C-alpha positions in Angstrom: 63.5 -209.6 -69.9 59.9 -208.0 -70.3 59.8 -205.6 -73.1 57.3 -202.7 -73.3 55.9 -200.2 -75.8 57.8 -197.3 -74.3 61.4 -198.7 -74.7 63.5 -197.3 -77.3 64.6 -199.5 -80.2 68.3 -199.4 -79.1 67.2 -200.5 -75.7 65.5 -203.6 -77.1 68.5 -204.2 -79.6 71.0 -203.6 -76.6 69.1 -206.2 -74.4 69.4 -208.9 -76.8 71.1 -208.4 -80.3 69.1 -211.2 -81.8 66.1 -209.1 -81.6 67.1 -207.9 -84.7 65.6 -210.9 -86.1 62.1 -209.9 -84.9 62.4 -206.4 -86.4 63.5 -207.8 -89.7 60.6 -210.3 -89.8 58.3 -207.4 -89.7 60.3 -205.5 -92.5 61.7 -203.0 -89.8 65.3 -202.1 -90.4 65.5 -200.4 -87.1 69.3 -201.3 -86.6 70.2 -199.0 -89.2 67.8 -196.3 -88.5 68.8 -192.9 -86.7 65.8 -192.9 -84.8 66.4 -196.0 -82.9 68.1 -193.9 -80.2 64.9 -191.9 -79.4 62.0 -193.7 -81.0 59.8 -196.1 -78.8 58.7 -199.5 -79.9 55.0 -198.0 -79.9 56.1 -195.3 -82.3 58.1 -197.4 -84.6 55.2 -200.1 -85.0 52.7 -197.4 -85.6 54.7 -195.5 -88.2 55.4 -198.8 -89.9 52.1 -200.2 -89.6 52.8 -203.3 -87.6 50.9 -204.7 -84.7 52.7 -203.7 -81.3 51.3 -206.7 -79.8 52.8 -209.1 -82.4 56.1 -207.6 -81.9 56.2 -207.7 -78.1 54.9 -211.5 -78.4 58.0 -212.3 -80.7 60.4 -210.4 -78.6 59.2 -212.3 -75.4 59.3 -215.6 -77.3 62.9 -215.2 -78.6 63.9 -214.3 -75.0 62.3 -217.6 -73.6 64.0 -219.8 -76.4 67.5 -218.2 -75.7 66.9 -218.8 -72.0 66.7 -222.5 -72.8 69.9 -222.7 -74.8 
């Protein structure tokens, strides 16, 4: 799947529940945040001081690794 900055946190988590591992890596506890339904990845990364490109890269890497299993 191709993830992008405009996707909501809940869309990303729904696409692959293991994506929570990526969020935790960056100290984001998005699965328990009420804003996950409406907040985009871009906003979440900016508000939490995390590099958007790094999160997107890790999400893509996790997806690639899952495809090989």
